[in-house]
C-alpha positions as CSV (number, residue, x, y, z in Angstrom):
1,M,163.9,58.8,94.6
2,Q,161.9,61.4,94.7
3,H,162.8,65.1,95.0
4,P,161.0,67.6,96.1
5,Q,159.8,69.3,92.9
6,A,156.0,68.8,92.7
7,P,154.1,71.6,95.3
8,N,152.2,70.2,98.0
9,A,148.1,69.3,97.7
10,N,147.4,72.7,100.2
11,S,150.2,75.3,98.7
12,P,149.2,78.5,98.8
13,A,149.7,79.9,94.8
14,V,149.3,83.3,93.4
15,K,149.7,85.0,90.0
16,S,152.0,87.6,89.3
17,K,152.3,89.5,85.5
18,N,155.7,88.2,83.6
19,K,157.6,90.5,80.9
20,R,155.1,89.8,78.3
21,G,152.3,90.8,80.1
22,G,150.6,87.5,80.6
23,S,149.3,85.9,84.0
24,K,152.3,83.2,85.3
25,K,151.9,81.1,88.5
26,Q,153.8,82.4,91.5
27,V,155.1,79.1,93.3
28,F,156.8,81.3,96.6
29,E,155.9,84.2,98.6
30,S,157.6,87.3,97.7
31,Y,160.2,88.3,100.9
32,M,159.1,91.0,102.8
33,T,160.9,93.5,103.3
34,S,163.9,94.7,105.9
35,E,161.9,97.1,107.3
36,E,159.2,94.7,107.4
37,V,161.2,92.5,108.8
38,S,162.3,94.6,111.4
39,H,159.1,96.2,112.3
40,G,157.4,92.8,113.1
41,L,160.7,91.1,115.1
42,K,159.9,94.0,117.5
43,R,156.3,93.6,117.6
44,G,156.9,90.1,118.0
45,E,154.5,89.1,115.0
46,L,157.6,87.2,113.0
47,I,160.5,84.8,114.8
48,Q,164.0,84.6,113.7
49,G,165.9,81.0,114.0
50,Q,168.1,78.2,112.4
51,L,166.2,76.8,110.1
52,R,166.4,72.8,110.5
53,I,165.4,70.4,107.5
54,N,164.6,66.9,108.6
55,P,167.1,64.9,106.4
56,K,164.5,61.5,106.9
57,K,161.4,63.8,105.1
58,Y,162.5,67.2,103.1
59,N,158.6,68.2,104.0
60,E,159.4,68.5,107.3
61,A,161.3,71.5,108.8
62,F,161.6,73.5,112.2
63,I,162.5,76.8,113.6
64,P,162.8,77.4,117.4
65,S,161.1,78.9,119.4
66,P,162.4,82.3,120.8
67,D,162.6,80.6,124.5
68,D,163.9,78.0,122.5
69,T,161.7,75.5,124.4
70,W,159.5,74.2,121.4
71,D,159.4,74.2,118.0
72,I,157.7,76.3,114.6
73,F,157.0,73.6,112.5
74,L,157.0,74.5,108.4
75,D,155.1,72.1,106.1
76,G,156.4,71.5,103.0
77,I,158.9,73.2,100.2
78,V,156.8,76.1,99.9
79,A,156.8,77.5,102.9
80,R,160.6,77.5,103.7
81,N,159.9,80.2,100.6
82,R,163.8,78.8,98.8
83,A,165.4,78.9,102.5
84,L,167.8,75.7,102.7
85,N,168.8,73.8,105.6
86,G,171.0,76.0,108.2
87,D,169.7,79.3,107.2
88,I,169.1,82.1,109.3
89,V,165.1,82.5,108.5
90,V,162.7,84.7,109.8
91,V,159.2,82.6,109.6
92,Q,155.5,83.9,110.7
93,V,153.6,81.8,112.4
94,L,149.7,81.2,110.6
95,P,146.5,81.3,111.8
96,R,145.8,78.4,114.4
97,E,143.3,76.9,111.9
98,Q,145.8,76.2,110.3
99,W,148.5,74.7,112.2
100,K,149.3,70.8,111.7
101,V,149.9,67.9,114.3
102,N,153.2,67.8,114.1
103,C,154.2,64.9,112.3
104,T,157.9,63.8,113.2
105,S,158.4,63.3,117.3
106,P,161.1,64.8,118.8
107,L,162.4,61.8,120.1
108,N,162.9,60.8,116.7
109,Y,164.5,63.2,115.4
110,S,167.4,65.2,116.5
111,A,169.8,68.6,115.7
112,S,171.9,68.4,118.7
113,E,175.6,68.7,118.5
114,P,178.3,66.2,120.5
115,E,181.3,67.9,121.8
116,N,184.9,67.0,120.1
117,Q,186.4,63.5,119.8
118,K,189.8,64.6,121.1
119,E,188.8,67.4,123.8
120,H,187.6,64.8,125.7
121,T,184.7,67.0,126.5
122,V,181.9,64.7,128.4
123,L,178.8,65.6,126.0
124,T,178.3,63.5,122.9
125,T,174.6,63.3,121.7
126,Q,174.6,63.6,118.4
127,K,172.1,61.3,116.4
128,K,173.7,59.4,113.2
129,A,171.0,60.6,110.4
130,E,170.6,58.3,107.0
131,H,171.7,60.9,104.3
132,T,169.2,59.1,102.5
133,P,165.5,60.5,103.4
134,S,163.1,58.5,103.7
135,Y,159.9,59.0,101.9
136,D,157.3,56.1,103.2
137,V,154.0,57.6,105.1
138,D,154.9,57.3,108.5
139,D,154.0,60.3,111.1
140,Q,152.7,62.4,107.7
141,C,151.3,65.8,108.4
142,K,147.3,66.3,108.0
143,P,145.3,69.5,109.0
144,I,143.9,69.3,111.7
145,S,140.0,68.7,112.2
146,K,137.6,70.5,114.8
147,H,137.0,66.9,116.3
148,Q,140.3,65.3,116.3
149,N,141.5,65.1,120.3
150,T,145.7,66.0,119.6
151,T,148.0,68.4,120.1
152,L,148.7,71.1,117.4
153,T,152.0,72.5,116.5
154,D,152.1,75.9,115.5
155,T,153.3,76.2,111.7
156,G,154.5,78.9,109.7
157,T,156.0,80.1,106.7
158,V,159.4,81.7,105.9
159,V,159.7,85.8,105.1
160,Y,162.5,86.8,104.8
161,I,166.0,85.2,104.7
162,V,168.2,86.8,107.0
163,E,171.4,84.6,106.4
164,K,172.2,81.8,103.6
165,K,174.3,80.1,106.0
166,H,173.5,77.0,103.6
167,S,176.8,77.0,101.3
168,R,174.5,76.4,98.1
169,A,177.0,74.1,97.0
170,V,175.9,70.7,96.5
171,T,177.1,67.3,95.1
172,G,174.5,64.8,92.3
173,F,173.8,64.0,89.1
174,L,173.5,65.7,85.6
175,K,170.3,64.2,83.6
176,F,169.4,65.3,80.0
177,L,166.8,66.6,79.1
178,P,165.8,66.4,74.9
179,D,165.0,69.7,73.6
180,K,166.5,71.9,76.2
181,R,169.3,74.1,76.8
182,F,169.8,73.0,80.4
183,A,170.5,70.0,81.8
184,M,168.5,68.8,85.2
185,F,171.1,68.6,88.4
186,S,169.5,66.5,90.8
187,P,171.4,66.7,94.3
188,V,172.4,63.4,96.6
189,D,170.9,65.5,99.6
190,H,167.7,65.5,98.6
191,R,166.6,68.5,101.3
192,V,168.2,70.7,98.0
193,P,166.2,71.2,95.3
194,R,166.8,70.1,91.8
195,I,169.0,72.5,89.8
196,N,168.5,73.8,86.3
197,V,172.2,74.0,84.8
198,P,173.1,75.5,81.0
199,L,174.1,72.8,78.7
200,D,177.3,74.9,78.2
201,D,178.7,73.7,81.4
202,C,178.2,70.2,81.4
203,P,180.8,67.8,79.4
204,E,181.5,68.8,75.8
205,N,180.4,65.3,74.8
206,F,177.3,65.3,77.5
207,S,174.2,65.4,74.7
208,S,175.7,63.2,72.6
209,R,176.6,60.6,75.2
210,H,174.8,61.4,78.9
211,G,174.5,58.2,79.2
212,D,178.4,58.0,80.4
213,Y,177.9,60.3,82.5
214,N,174.9,58.5,84.8
215,T,177.4,57.3,87.3
216,T,179.8,60.8,87.5
217,L,179.3,63.0,90.7
218,F,179.6,66.3,90.0
219,I,179.6,69.6,91.9
220,C,177.2,72.5,91.6
221,R,176.4,75.7,92.7
222,I,173.1,77.2,93.1
223,T,172.8,81.0,91.8
224,D,169.0,82.1,91.8
225,W,166.3,80.4,93.1
226,A,162.7,82.1,91.6
227,G,159.8,82.6,93.3
228,D,158.0,81.2,89.9
229,S,159.6,77.9,89.7
230,Y,160.0,74.8,92.0
231,F,163.8,74.5,90.6
232,A,166.4,76.8,91.0
233,E,169.2,78.2,88.8
234,G,173.2,76.8,89.1
235,R,176.5,76.4,87.4
236,L,178.4,73.2,87.3
237,A,181.4,73.9,89.8
238,K,183.7,70.5,88.7
239,T,183.2,67.1,87.9
240,L,184.7,65.0,90.7
241,G,184.9,61.7,89.7
242,Q,182.7,58.0,89.8
243,A,180.1,57.8,92.6
244,G,181.3,55.5,95.6
245,E,184.3,56.3,95.3
246,I,185.9,58.0,98.8
247,E,188.2,60.5,97.3
248,P,185.7,62.3,95.0
249,E,182.8,61.9,97.6
250,T,185.0,63.0,100.3
251,E,186.0,65.9,98.0
252,G,182.3,66.9,97.3
253,I,181.2,66.4,101.2
254,L,183.9,69.0,101.9
255,T,182.7,71.4,99.1
256,E,179.4,71.0,99.9
257,Y,179.8,71.8,103.8
258,G,181.9,75.1,103.1
259,I,185.0,73.5,104.3
260,D,188.6,75.0,103.0
261,F,190.7,72.6,101.9
262,S,192.7,74.5,100.1
263,E,196.6,74.4,100.4
264,F,197.9,77.5,101.9
265,S,198.9,80.1,100.2
266,D,202.5,81.5,100.4
267,Q,201.5,84.9,101.5
268,V,200.4,82.9,104.4
269,L,203.3,81.0,105.0
270,D,205.6,83.9,104.9
271,C,204.2,84.4,108.0
272,L,205.9,82.0,109.5
273,P,209.6,81.6,110.7
274,K,212.3,81.3,107.7
275,N,214.8,79.9,109.6
276,L,214.2,76.1,110.5
277,P,214.7,74.3,112.6
278,W,213.4,76.9,114.3
279,T,214.9,77.9,117.9
280,I,213.4,79.9,120.9
281,P,214.6,83.5,120.9
282,P,216.7,84.5,123.9
283,E,214.6,87.5,125.0
284,E,211.4,85.5,124.7
285,M,213.2,82.6,126.9
286,R,213.6,85.5,129.6
287,K,210.1,86.3,129.4
288,R,208.6,82.4,130.4
289,R,208.6,80.2,133.3
290,D,211.5,77.7,132.1
291,L,209.9,74.5,132.7
292,R,212.5,72.1,130.4
293,N,214.3,70.4,133.1
294,E,210.4,68.9,134.6
295,C,209.3,65.4,133.7
296,I,206.6,67.1,131.1
297,F,205.2,64.3,128.6
298,T,202.3,64.1,125.8
299,V,199.6,61.6,125.7
300,D,197.7,61.1,122.4
301,P,196.7,58.7,119.9
302,A,199.5,56.9,117.9
303,T,198.9,58.5,115.2
304,A,198.6,62.1,116.4
305,R,201.0,64.8,114.8
306,D,199.8,68.0,116.1
307,L,200.2,67.3,119.8
308,D,199.2,70.2,121.9
309,D,198.6,69.5,125.3
310,A,200.9,67.7,127.8
311,L,201.0,67.1,131.5
312,S,203.8,67.0,134.5
313,C,203.1,65.5,137.8
314,K,205.5,65.5,140.7
315,Q,205.2,64.9,144.3
316,L,206.2,67.5,147.2
317,P,207.7,67.0,150.3
318,D,204.3,67.6,152.3
319,G,202.7,64.6,149.9
320,N,200.9,66.7,147.6
321,F,201.4,67.0,144.0
322,E,202.3,70.1,141.5
323,V,200.0,69.1,138.4
324,G,200.3,70.8,135.4
325,V,198.8,71.4,131.7
326,H,200.9,73.2,129.4
327,I,199.7,73.8,125.6
328,A,200.8,74.7,122.6
329,D,201.0,78.7,122.4
330,V,200.3,79.1,119.0
331,S,199.2,82.6,119.8
332,Y,203.4,83.1,119.6
333,F,202.9,82.2,116.0
334,V,199.5,83.4,115.1
335,E,199.6,87.7,115.3
336,Q,196.5,89.0,115.7
337,D,195.0,90.5,112.5
338,N,197.6,89.0,109.8
339,I,196.8,86.9,107.0
340,L,197.1,83.8,108.6
341,D,195.5,85.0,111.1
342,A,192.0,85.5,109.0
343,V,192.7,82.3,107.3
344,A,192.4,80.5,110.8
345,S,189.9,82.3,112.3
346,Q,187.9,81.6,108.8
347,R,188.7,77.8,108.8
348,A,188.1,78.1,112.3
349,T,188.6,74.1,113.3
350,S,190.4,71.6,111.6
351,V,188.7,68.9,110.5
352,Y,189.3,65.4,110.6
353,L,188.2,62.7,108.6
354,V,188.6,58.7,108.4
355,Q,191.5,59.2,106.1
356,K,193.1,62.5,106.6
357,V,193.3,66.4,108.7
358,I,192.1,69.5,106.9
359,P,194.3,71.1,109.4
360,M,193.2,74.6,110.4
361,L,196.9,76.1,110.3
362,P,199.6,75.2,108.1
363,R,201.6,72.0,108.1
364,L,204.8,73.8,109.5
365,L,202.8,75.0,112.4
366,C,200.4,72.1,113.5
367,E,203.4,69.5,113.5
368,E,206.5,71.4,113.8
369,L,206.3,74.8,115.4
370,C,203.9,74.3,118.0
371,S,203.6,70.7,117.9
372,L,205.2,69.7,121.7
373,N,207.4,67.3,120.5
374,P,209.4,64.9,122.4
375,L,213.2,66.3,123.2
376,T,212.4,69.4,121.8
377,D,212.1,73.0,123.5
378,R,208.8,74.2,123.3
379,L,206.4,77.7,124.1
380,T,203.8,76.5,126.0
381,F,200.8,78.3,128.1
382,S,200.6,76.6,131.3
383,V,198.3,76.2,133.8
384,I,200.2,74.8,137.2
385,W,198.2,73.7,140.2
386,K,199.1,72.2,144.1
387,I,196.8,69.4,144.8
388,T,196.2,66.8,147.6
389,P,195.8,62.8,146.4
390,E,192.2,63.1,146.7
391,G,191.5,66.6,144.2
392,K,191.7,68.7,146.2
393,I,193.1,71.9,144.5
394,L,195.0,74.2,147.3
395,S,196.9,77.0,144.7
396,E,196.4,77.9,140.9
397,W,199.1,79.7,138.5
398,F,198.4,80.7,134.7
399,G,201.5,82.0,132.3
400,R,203.8,81.4,129.3
401,S,206.0,78.6,129.6
402,V,208.8,76.8,127.9
403,I,208.8,73.3,128.0
404,R,210.5,70.2,126.8
405,S,208.2,66.6,126.1
406,C,210.4,64.1,127.7
407,V,208.7,61.2,125.4
408,K,205.4,61.0,123.0
409,L,203.1,58.7,124.9
410,A,199.9,57.0,123.0
411,Y,197.3,56.0,125.1
412,D,198.2,52.2,124.7
413,H,201.9,53.1,126.5
414,A,199.9,55.2,129.5
415,Q,197.1,52.3,129.4
416,S,199.7,49.2,129.9
417,M,201.4,51.3,132.7
418,I,197.9,51.8,134.8
419,E,196.9,48.1,134.3
420,A,200.5,47.0,135.1
421,P,201.8,49.5,138.1
422,D,204.8,47.8,139.5
423,K,206.1,46.3,136.2
424,M,209.3,47.6,135.1
425,F,209.4,48.7,131.3
426,A,212.2,48.5,129.5
427,A,213.5,51.3,126.6
428,E,212.3,49.1,123.8
429,E,208.9,48.9,125.0
430,L,208.3,53.1,124.9
431,P,208.9,55.5,122.5
432,P,212.5,57.5,122.7
433,V,212.6,58.8,126.6
434,D,214.7,61.6,127.4
435,P,217.7,60.2,129.6
436,V,216.9,62.7,132.0
437,H,213.8,61.8,132.8
438,P,214.2,57.6,134.1
439,I,211.1,55.7,132.2
440,D,210.3,54.5,136.2
441,E,209.9,58.6,137.1
442,I,207.7,58.9,133.9
443,H,205.2,56.0,134.7
444,Q,204.9,57.3,138.5
445,A,203.8,59.9,137.2
446,V,201.3,58.3,134.9
447,L,200.5,56.6,137.9
448,N,199.9,59.5,140.0
449,L,198.0,61.2,137.7
450,H,195.7,58.2,137.0
451,S,194.9,58.5,140.8
452,I,194.4,62.1,141.2
453,A,192.4,61.3,138.0
454,K,189.9,58.9,139.5
455,N,189.2,61.2,142.5
456,L,188.4,64.4,140.3
457,R,186.2,62.3,137.7
458,A,184.3,60.9,140.9
459,Q,183.6,64.3,142.4
460,R,182.6,65.4,138.8
461,F,179.8,62.6,139.1
462,S,178.8,63.3,142.5
463,G,178.6,66.7,142.3
464,G,175.9,66.3,139.4
465,A,178.0,66.2,135.9
466,L,176.3,64.1,133.2
467,R,178.4,62.1,130.4
468,L,176.2,60.5,127.2
469,D,178.3,57.8,126.0
470,Q,178.1,56.7,122.3
471,S,179.5,54.8,120.3
472,K,182.7,55.7,117.7
473,L,183.6,53.8,114.7
474,S,187.2,53.5,113.6
475,F,188.6,52.0,110.4
476,M,191.9,50.3,109.8
477,L,193.0,51.4,106.8
478,D,195.3,49.9,103.7
479,K,198.4,52.0,104.0
480,E,198.8,52.4,100.3
481,T,195.0,52.5,99.2
482,M,193.5,54.0,102.2
483,M,190.5,51.7,101.9
484,P,189.3,50.3,104.5
485,Q,190.3,46.7,105.9
486,G,188.2,46.8,108.4
487,C,186.3,48.8,111.7
488,Y,186.1,48.1,115.3
489,V,184.0,50.4,118.0
490,Y,186.6,52.9,119.5
491,Q,187.4,51.7,123.2
492,Y,187.0,54.5,126.0
493,R,189.8,53.7,129.0
494,D,191.3,54.9,131.3
495,S,194.2,56.5,129.9
496,N,191.6,58.5,127.6
497,K,189.7,59.3,130.8
498,L,193.2,60.5,132.6
499,V,193.6,63.0,130.2
500,E,189.9,64.1,129.7
501,E,190.1,65.0,133.5
502,F,192.9,67.1,133.4
503,M,191.9,69.1,130.1
504,L,188.8,70.0,132.0
505,L,190.0,71.0,134.5
506,A,192.5,73.2,132.6
507,N,189.5,74.8,130.9
508,I,187.3,75.3,133.8
509,A,190.3,77.2,135.6
510,T,190.4,79.1,132.7
511,A,187.3,80.2,132.4
512,H,187.3,81.6,135.5
513,H,190.2,83.3,135.1
514,I,189.3,85.1,132.0
515,Y,185.8,85.9,133.1
516,R,187.6,87.6,136.5
517,R,189.7,89.7,134.4
518,F,187.1,90.8,131.3
519,P,183.9,90.1,132.4
520,E,183.0,92.1,129.0
521,L,184.9,90.4,126.8
522,A,185.7,86.4,128.1
523,L,184.9,83.6,125.3
524,L,183.2,80.7,127.1
525,R,181.4,77.9,126.4
526,R,177.6,77.5,127.1
527,H,175.3,74.7,127.3
528,P,171.7,75.1,127.7
529,P,169.8,72.1,129.5
530,P,168.0,70.3,127.0
531,K,164.0,70.9,126.0
532,A,161.6,70.5,128.2
533,K,159.0,69.4,125.9
534,M,160.9,66.4,124.5
535,V,162.2,65.8,128.1
536,D,158.5,65.7,129.1
537,E,157.8,62.9,126.1
538,L,160.6,61.1,126.9
539,Q,159.7,60.9,130.5
540,E,156.5,59.3,129.7
541,L,158.0,56.7,127.1
542,C,160.2,55.5,129.7
543,D,157.3,56.0,132.0
544,Q,155.6,53.3,129.5
545,L,158.6,51.1,129.2
546,G,158.8,50.8,133.2
547,I,162.2,52.3,133.3
548,N,163.4,54.2,135.7
549,I,164.7,57.5,134.8
550,D,165.3,60.5,136.5
551,F,165.6,64.1,134.1
552,S,165.3,66.7,137.1
553,S,168.5,67.5,136.7
554,A,172.4,66.5,134.7
555,G,173.1,64.4,137.9
556,A,170.0,62.9,138.2
557,L,169.9,61.8,134.5
558,Q,173.4,60.6,135.2
559,K,172.4,58.3,138.5
560,S,169.7,56.9,136.2
561,L,171.8,55.8,133.6
562,N,174.3,54.2,135.7
563,N,171.2,51.4,136.8
564,T,171.4,48.0,135.4
565,L,169.0,47.8,132.3
566,G,168.7,43.8,133.2
567,D,171.8,41.3,134.1
568,D,172.4,39.7,130.9
569,E,174.5,39.9,127.7
570,Y,172.7,42.6,126.2
571,S,172.4,45.4,129.2
572,S,174.9,47.6,127.8
573,A,173.7,47.7,124.5
574,R,170.1,48.4,126.3
575,K,172.3,51.0,128.1
576,E,173.4,52.4,124.8
577,V,170.1,52.5,123.2
578,L,168.6,54.6,126.2
579,T,171.4,57.0,125.6
580,H,170.7,57.5,122.2
581,M,167.3,58.2,123.4
582,C,168.2,60.5,126.2
583,S,170.4,62.3,123.7
584,R,168.2,63.5,121.7
585,P,166.1,66.6,123.7
586,M,169.8,67.7,124.4
587,Q,170.9,71.1,122.7
588,M,174.5,71.9,121.6
589,A,177.1,73.7,123.3
590,L,177.6,77.0,122.3
591,Y,180.3,79.8,122.5
592,F,179.4,83.0,123.6
593,C,180.7,86.3,124.6
594,T,180.3,87.3,128.2
595,G,179.4,91.0,127.3
596,V,176.5,89.9,125.3
597,L,174.6,87.6,127.8
598,K,173.8,89.5,130.7
599,E,172.4,86.6,132.9
600,E,175.0,84.7,134.1
601,Q,172.8,82.2,134.9
602,V,172.7,80.8,131.1
603,F,176.5,80.7,131.0
604,K,176.1,77.6,132.8
605,H,177.5,74.4,131.1
606,Y,174.1,71.6,132.1
607,A,176.0,68.8,131.4
608,L,179.4,69.8,132.9
609,N,177.4,71.2,135.9
610,V,179.8,74.2,136.2
611,P,178.9,77.8,135.8
612,L,181.9,78.9,133.6
613,Y,183.5,76.4,130.8
614,T,186.0,77.3,128.0
615,H,188.1,75.9,125.6
616,F,191.7,76.5,126.2
617,T,193.4,73.1,125.4
618,S,193.5,72.8,121.4
619,P,194.9,76.0,119.5
620,I,196.2,74.1,117.0
621,R,193.3,72.8,116.0
622,R,190.6,75.2,117.4
623,Y,190.0,79.0,116.6
624,A,188.1,79.5,119.8
625,D,190.6,78.7,122.2
626,I,193.3,80.7,120.0
627,I,191.1,83.7,121.4
628,V,191.1,82.5,125.1
629,H,195.0,82.0,125.0
630,R,195.2,85.8,124.2
631,L,192.5,86.8,126.7
632,L,194.7,85.3,128.6
633,A,197.5,87.7,127.8
634,S,196.0,90.5,127.0
635,S,192.1,91.9,125.8
636,L,190.2,91.0,122.3
637,K,187.8,92.4,120.4
638,E,184.9,91.5,117.9
639,V,184.6,88.1,120.1
640,E,181.1,87.5,119.6
641,K,181.2,87.5,115.7
642,Q,184.1,84.7,115.9
643,A,182.5,82.8,118.8
644,S,179.1,82.7,116.0
645,H,181.5,81.9,113.1
646,C,183.2,79.2,115.3
647,N,179.8,77.4,116.4
648,N,179.0,76.9,112.7
649,K,182.6,75.9,111.5
650,K,182.4,73.5,115.0
651,T,178.6,71.5,113.6
652,V,179.7,72.2,110.1
653,S,183.5,69.7,110.6
654,K,180.9,67.0,112.9
655,R,178.7,66.7,110.0
656,V,182.1,66.4,107.7
657,Q,183.5,63.9,110.2
658,E,180.3,61.6,110.5
659,L,179.7,61.9,106.3
660,S,183.2,60.3,106.2
661,T,182.8,57.6,108.6
662,E,179.6,57.0,106.7
663,L,181.6,57.0,103.1
664,F,184.0,54.4,104.9
665,F,181.9,52.2,106.5
666,G,179.4,52.1,103.0
667,V,182.2,50.8,100.8
668,F,183.3,48.4,103.5
669,V,180.0,46.8,103.0
670,K,180.8,46.9,99.9
671,E,184.0,45.4,99.8
672,C,183.5,42.6,102.5
673,G,179.4,42.9,103.2
674,P,177.0,41.4,103.8
675,L,177.4,41.5,107.0
676,D,175.8,40.1,110.0
677,S,174.9,41.2,113.6
678,E,172.5,41.2,116.3
679,A,170.8,44.7,116.5
680,M,168.4,46.5,118.9
681,V,165.5,48.5,118.7
682,M,165.7,51.7,120.1
683,G,162.7,53.5,118.1
684,V,159.4,52.3,116.2
685,L,157.1,54.0,113.9
686,D,153.7,52.8,112.5
687,Q,155.2,51.2,109.6
688,S,159.5,50.9,110.0
689,F,161.4,51.1,112.8
690,D,165.0,51.7,114.1
691,V,167.5,49.3,115.1
692,L,171.5,49.6,116.9
693,V,173.5,47.7,115.0
694,L,175.3,46.2,117.6
695,R,178.9,44.9,116.5
696,Y,179.2,48.3,114.5
697,G,177.6,50.6,116.4
698,V,175.3,52.0,113.7
699,Q,171.8,52.7,113.4
700,K,169.7,51.9,110.5
701,R,165.8,52.3,109.8
702,I,164.0,49.1,108.4
703,Y,160.8,49.4,106.4
704,C,158.2,46.9,107.3
705,K,157.1,46.9,103.5
706,S,160.8,46.3,102.3
707,V,160.9,43.1,104.8
708,G,161.0,40.0,102.4
709,G,158.9,36.9,104.0
710,L,156.3,39.0,105.7
711,D,152.7,37.8,105.8
712,S,152.4,41.8,107.4
713,F,152.7,44.2,110.1
714,Q,150.5,45.5,112.6
715,H,151.4,48.9,114.4
716,R,149.8,50.0,118.3
717,K,150.9,52.8,120.4
718,V,149.8,53.1,124.1
719,G,150.6,56.3,124.8
720,K,154.0,56.8,123.7
721,K,155.2,53.3,123.2
722,S,154.9,52.0,120.0
723,E,154.6,48.3,119.0
724,L,154.7,46.7,116.0
725,T,153.7,43.0,115.2
726,L,155.5,40.9,112.7
727,V,153.5,38.1,110.9
728,W,155.6,35.9,108.5
729,T,154.9,33.3,106.5
730,P,155.6,29.9,106.5
731,E,157.2,28.0,103.7
732,E,154.7,24.7,104.4
733,Q,151.2,25.7,103.9
734,E,150.2,23.3,107.0
735,K,152.1,25.6,109.3
736,L,150.7,28.3,111.1
737,P,152.3,32.0,110.5
738,V,155.0,33.7,113.1
739,E,154.1,36.4,115.2
740,Q,157.2,38.5,115.8
741,I,156.8,41.5,118.7
742,I,158.9,44.7,117.6
743,S,159.3,47.1,120.6
744,V,162.3,49.7,122.0
745,F,164.9,47.0,123.5
746,T,163.6,43.8,120.9
747,L,166.7,41.8,119.8
748,V,166.9,40.9,116.1
749,E,169.4,39.5,113.6
750,V,170.1,41.6,110.7
751,Q,172.1,41.8,107.4
752,L,173.9,44.7,106.6
753,K,174.0,44.8,101.9
754,A,175.2,47.3,99.5
755,D,172.9,49.1,97.4
756,S,172.5,49.9,93.9
757,V,173.1,53.4,94.9
758,P,176.7,53.9,95.3
759,M,178.6,53.8,99.2
760,K,174.6,53.6,100.3
761,Y,173.8,50.2,102.1
762,S,170.4,48.7,104.3
763,A,170.0,46.7,106.9
764,V,167.7,43.6,106.2
765,L,166.2,42.0,108.7
766,K,166.2,38.1,109.2
767,S,163.5,36.1,109.1
768,L,162.3,34.0,112.2
769,L,161.5,31.2,109.8
770,L,164.8,31.0,108.1
771,S,167.9,29.7,108.8
772,E,172.4,31.3,108.8
773,S,172.6,29.2,105.4
774,D,169.0,30.0,104.3
775,F,169.5,34.1,104.4
776,S,173.4,33.9,102.8
């Protein structure tokens, strides 16, 4: 595998004097001064933004335009000028004659962020990118000739790094260099340069037995990157272990993305109550609404231990309902500006891996003091509505409260109650239940919530909301080894929708509440509309494919996606492929402080189609929710700075979750593969195509040059529609070659096989001319 060590043939290079007075070639331009940058930004001559490097082609990078409607292209590592993925950089746009053809279609590369899984929010837009980049010649960037009738892309170079968001810590492998005082470190992430590491940092016997370390994974931190070298300087931070093993790989992922997974210090733990089991002080009880006698219960995944939301529903004499959402009062225990608060604000979010959770708060808080465990008095923030059976809100109350959950329901329990409305559930069919509230009372509350939730959901979507559902891969783990024993696509059912609907209702209500009271300080969450240029390109592609999609609004898109794509067994697969395609133009949802953005129209949440939205319902695992809780009780300073940090940590958290899933699936393929599956084509390039592997919900790229048994292939493109013709060579000479047409929605047979590289796997296209037994 190549690495970004050689210069682009067209890259500029200047000479500078070295310390001995000689001439030395300068690889990178010197950075501008902060004063020059400040003046250039004010005059509009420079552009600031966050750098995105294509994970499949490290030579391609982008930053968004100031209005975020188009991208500035950075061609090659020299143009990036030592900036790494995620860094906030300042870019100077080159003269128009030096602009390039955009080499990666926005439809094939997206940096959009999904909403969090547990929050049950409605937008899931992350494209699962391959971690190993592609080095084929698809869509290579070229300078524009005068005679080309094509679209130019604004092209620029980095002149200043405002903030190094990238952790500068990377995982990779060491290579011994004879007669050198340093070793070469090759990062697994090919968007990062190779790094020179002092031999003194390497294992003692590395020089004599370097072959023993060929598959050993290390962590290296970049300490410097001089302007006259394609290689960075760095120090080894840790030896992780064997590549391909889950725990070393997981630790590498966490370190590389700057996730703090250390144990909480004694100083932090000293901020928590010492007398256990803890009981609510009488003076605190007197300040709160006592809801302990109400039928309140939690609904969570069966394995959940941090229960931060509970529900209640009782019918009123007039036929309406009193519905409550009750959220753990974490802010009672996490006092503002103490060391516990500082650590929580720095972590900003819990990180959910396949095999474990990296908590934002100490486990004593997450799983005991704050968790809404059954049959235990707990402190909460409650939102209580009077609501009609049709879902019309008649009144609303916010306040601090005390609850006593009567049962801990799993989603499966709630689903069983929904599916069997007339069944009398026996005690042994459910977890322990508070005898004060009979099982049939809980069952009826679930049914009533389900009925109201269906009406609320229908109103949301008829009012213009959008949900882009994508597959989520889950695993069965061996309880002792924690190795993957199987996997399945998680099913999103009515019980999930029930909880989602009331969490959304609470978040929307809270957003309005805090914005009314703190118009300059409210921490809200906005979701900008999709990028117009990418939407236009996707509209053109859909038109050519004969798919009627209306991108004029979130609601119009939702209605389009509800139309059936065929009436065969693959209609749902086509819808999922189309959903992936529609998710790529979507932008990230962002926390913000209302005092910073003065224009109320930009507060809007595009997917939910609501003017105000925030996060209130998960304070155990999100620091943003703790801020919102504090805003409900009083005012708060420096909201915007923390909002930005929460955005960064949320993005990193999601990427770490994805890498954890990729790690486990890579091991699963190695241990249980090869795995056969049907796949549906979701994108076509000139020498390769992307498929959605239907059985596992993963995406892979298949390169035509690597397909065995292929005589030739030919690419043609009409407008936005790409098509590959594969010509298969028959085994018997008298038979004619067989052609296979590859375009979006084409069904193919693939086999997932483990690669020689640890934890990597490939999708192999099955030949049309071979039977199942021939292929195995």
